[in-house]
TITI-36865 format. One line per field, with one value per residue (C-alpha): residue number from 1; x negated, y negated, z negated. Coordinates in steps of 0.5 Angstrom, whole numbers, always signed. Layout:
n = c(NUM|...)
u = c(X|...)
v = c(Y|...)
w = c(Z|...)
***
This chain:
n = c(1|2|3|4|5|6|7|8|9|10|11|12|13|14|15|16|17|18|19|20|21|22|23|24|25|26|27|28|29|30|31|32|33|34|35|36|37|38|39|40|41|42|43|44|45|46|47|48|49|50|51|52|53|54|55|56|57|58|59|60|61|62|63|64|65|66|67|68|69|70|71|72|73|74|75|76|77|78|79|80|81|82|83|84|85|86|87|88|89|90|91|92|93|94|95|96|97|98|99|100|101|102|103|104|105|106|107|108|109|110|111|112|113|114|115|116|117|118|119|120|121|122|123|124|125|126|127|128|129|130|131|132|133|134|135|136|137|138|139|140|141|142|143|144|145|146|147|148|149|150|151|152|153|154|155|156|157|158|159|160|161|162|163|164|165|166|167|168|169|170|171|172|173|174|175|176|177|178|179|180|181|182|183|184|185|186|187|188|189|190|191|192)
u = c(-19|-12|-7|+0|+0|+6|+13|+14|+7|+7|+1|-6|-10|-17|-12|-8|-14|-15|-8|-8|-14|-11|-4|-8|-12|-6|-3|-9|-9|-2|-3|-10|-7|-2|-8|-13|-8|-6|-13|-15|-9|-12|-20|-19|-24|-22|-29|-29|-22|-24|-30|-26|-21|-27|-30|-23|-23|-29|-27|-22|-25|-30|-25|-22|-14|-9|-2|+2|+9|+8|+2|+3|+5|+0|-6|-2|-3|-10|-11|-9|-13|-19|-18|-18|-24|-28|-25|-27|-34|-36|-34|-39|-44|-43|-43|-49|-53|-51|-53|-46|-47|-49|-54|-58|-59|-65|-65|-72|-72|-64|-61|-58|-52|-51|-52|-46|-42|-43|-41|-35|-33|-34|-30|-24|-24|-24|-18|-14|-16|-14|-7|-5|+0|-4|-3|-5|-11|-12|-12|-17|-22|-21|-22|-27|-31|-31|-31|-24|-20|-13|-11|-14|-11|-4|-5|-8|-3|+3|+4|+5|-1|+3|+4|-3|-5|+0|-2|-9|-7|-4|-10|-15|-10|-10|-18|-18|-13|-17|-24|-19|-16|-20|-23|-19|-20|-25|-23|-27|-32|-32|-38|-36)
v = c(-26|-23|-29|-30|-35|-40|-36|-39|-37|-31|-32|-30|-36|-40|-46|-40|-38|-46|-47|-40|-42|-49|-45|-41|-47|-50|-44|-42|-49|-50|-43|-44|-47|-40|-36|-39|-38|-31|-29|-33|-30|-23|-25|-29|-35|-41|-41|-34|-35|-41|-37|-31|-35|-38|-32|-29|-35|-34|-27|-29|-34|-29|-24|-24|-26|-21|-22|-21|-22|-27|-30|-34|-27|-23|-28|-28|-20|-20|-25|-20|-15|-18|-20|-12|-11|-16|-13|-6|-8|-12|-6|-2|-7|-7|+1|+1|-4|-1|+6|+9|+12|+19|+18|+12|+16|+17|+25|+27|+31|+32|+39|+39|+41|+36|+31|+35|+34|+27|+26|+30|+26|+20|+22|+24|+17|+14|+18|+17|+9|+10|+13|+8|+2|-4|-8|-4|-2|-10|-11|-6|-8|-15|-13|-8|-10|-17|-18|-22|-22|-20|-28|-30|-24|-25|-33|-31|-26|-30|-24|-24|-21|-16|-13|-14|-9|-4|-4|-3|+2|+6|+5|+8|+14|+16|+15|+20|+25|+25|+28|+33|+36|+43|+44|+48|+55|+59|+64|+71|+72|+65|+60|+54)
w = c(+55|+53|+55|+56|+62|+62|+63|+70|+73|+78|+82|+80|+83|+80|+79|+75|+71|+69|+67|+63|+59|+58|+56|+52|+48|+47|+43|+40|+37|+35|+31|+28|+21|+21|+23|+18|+12|+14|+14|+8|+4|+6|+5|-1|+2|+6|+9|+11|+14|+18|+21|+23|+27|+30|+32|+34|+39|+42|+43|+47|+51|+53|+56|+63|+63|+62|+61|+54|+52|+46|+46|+39|+36|+38|+36|+29|+29|+31|+26|+21|+24|+24|+16|+15|+19|+15|+9|+12|+14|+7|+4|+8|+7|-1|-1|+3|-1|-8|-5|-5|+2|+2|+8|+4|-3|-5|-5|-5|-11|-11|-9|-2|-5|-10|-4|+0|-6|-6|+1|+0|-6|-2|+4|-1|-4|+3|+5|-1|+0|+7|+5|+1|+3|+6|+0|-5|-1|+0|-7|-9|-4|-6|-13|-13|-6|-7|-14|-15|-21|-22|-23|-17|-12|-15|-13|-6|-5|-8|-13|-20|-24|-27|-20|-18|-24|-22|-15|-18|-23|-16|-12|-18|-20|-12|-12|-19|-16|-9|-13|-18|-12|-11|-4|+1|+1|+5|+9|+8|+14|+17|+16|+13)
***
């Protein structure tokens, strides 16, 4: 467990470990509502946010004690990270379920070259999405992967619907541009 013990403790004894766990529990409980609000804004669902924050608690509780500077700030940063991880895993799950992943496509009758090109296209689009600003990427994932409407995203993220539309246009243009880019030139005499 990554825990900041109270600032005045220097030694590491079993009593300190108990004190460290108590301190962690106190800080976690005081930050829980903030963490849930942060995660909820990112994933667009309060119930999912509560589950993710509970998972975060269990992850920390099962780990050995380690010092951190400011536990409350660290927990908020971790909560933001689990929201991003959740959105990524949900996106992968949807792509897998819908057959977007090249290794899960039925290519029995397809040309191997076509499968290779589809995989390359997917990698280009994923790279384009990773290069977007975080807010733009989150809006894109909420809309395209989680099926949220622009108005829902605007409300959840505290933006105007027009701002959400602009972020979506930027994300879609980046995806289109990644598919228009020509492949890097091959060097004669070298294998691809």
